[in-house]
C-alpha positions in Angstrom: 98.1 108.0 110.2 94.8 107.1 108.4 92.7 104.0 108.5 90.5 103.1 105.5 87.4 100.9 105.3 85.7 100.0 102.0 82.1 99.1 101.7 79.4 98.7 99.1 80.6 95.5 97.4 78.3 92.7 96.5 76.6 91.0 93.6 75.4 93.4 90.9 73.9 93.0 87.5 75.8 93.7 84.3 74.7 97.1 82.9 73.8 98.5 86.3 75.5 101.4 88.1 77.1 101.0 91.5 78.9 103.0 94.1 81.6 102.0 96.5 82.6 103.9 99.6 85.8 104.4 101.5 85.5 105.7 105.0 88.6 107.2 106.5 89.4 107.8 110.1 92.4 109.1 112.0 93.1 111.8 109.5 91.2 113.8 106.9 91.0 112.6 103.3 91.8 116.1 102.2 95.4 115.5 103.3 95.9 112.6 100.9 95.7 111.7 97.3 93.1 109.0 97.3 93.1 106.1 94.9 91.0 103.1 94.0 92.6 99.8 92.8 91.2 96.4 92.0 92.5 92.9 91.8 90.7 90.1 89.8 91.3 86.4 90.6 94.7 85.4 89.2 95.5 88.9 88.1 97.8 91.6 89.4 96.4 94.6 91.2 95.6 97.4 88.8 95.0 101.1 89.1 91.4 102.3 88.6 91.2 106.0 89.6 92.6 108.6 91.9 91.8 112.1 93.2 94.5 114.6 94.0 94.6 115.7 97.6 93.7 119.2 96.6 90.5 118.0 94.9 91.5 119.7 91.7 92.4 116.7 89.5 91.2 113.2 88.8 92.8 110.3 86.8 91.3 107.1 85.4 92.5 104.0 83.9 91.7 103.8 80.2 89.5 100.7 80.7 87.1 102.6 83.0 87.5 106.2 82.1 84.2 106.5 80.3 82.3 104.8 83.1 83.8 105.8 86.4 83.7 108.8 88.7 85.9 109.2 91.8 84.7 111.8 94.3 84.9 112.7 98.0 82.7 114.2 100.7 85.0 116.0 103.0 82.3 116.5 105.6 81.9 112.7 105.8 85.6 112.0 105.4 84.6 109.5 102.7 85.8 108.8 99.1 83.5 107.2 96.5 83.9 105.3 93.3 80.8 105.4 91.0 80.9 102.8 88.2 78.3 102.9 85.5 77.5 100.2 82.9 79.1 97.4 84.9 80.7 94.6 83.0 81.6 91.0 84.1 85.3 92.0 83.7 84.8 94.5 86.4 84.5 91.6 88.9 87.4 92.1 91.4 88.3 93.0 95.0 88.3 96.8 95.1 90.8 98.5 97.4 90.9 102.1 98.6 94.3 103.6 99.2 95.8 106.8 100.4 99.1 108.6 99.5 100.2 111.5 101.7 101.4 114.8 100.4 104.9 113.9 101.6 105.1 110.4 100.1 105.5 109.1 96.6 103.7 105.8 97.1 100.3 104.6 98.4 101.1 103.6 102.0 97.7 103.1 103.5 95.2 100.5 102.3 91.7 99.3 103.2 90.8 95.6 103.5 89.1 95.5 100.2 85.5 94.8 99.1 84.4 92.2 96.6 82.4 93.3 93.6 80.9 90.5 91.5 79.1 91.4 88.2 76.7 88.8 86.9 75.9 88.6 83.2 
């Protein structure tokens, strides 16, 4: 069982870089594939990035691949999403999620943090 809390959302300027954090408790992030998702107003939730539990592989959505980096700090039990060159279309609620080594789906989710990119 793992609990996730996102932080770092807020109002940011287009073109700026920003980092979101996902603090885990109850279990180590190294036991889970960790993902970031986002949901814009009126839109479905979409995949942004994930990091394999082993730390050996990352994946990114095509729309953010050139601008995003997902990483983790095992000592802090925290996962990060760095986004560079923010665009207004990045505006969304960003969610952190965890998928255990024994599951095929993301079963654990944070409450979300709002990112608003101004032009």
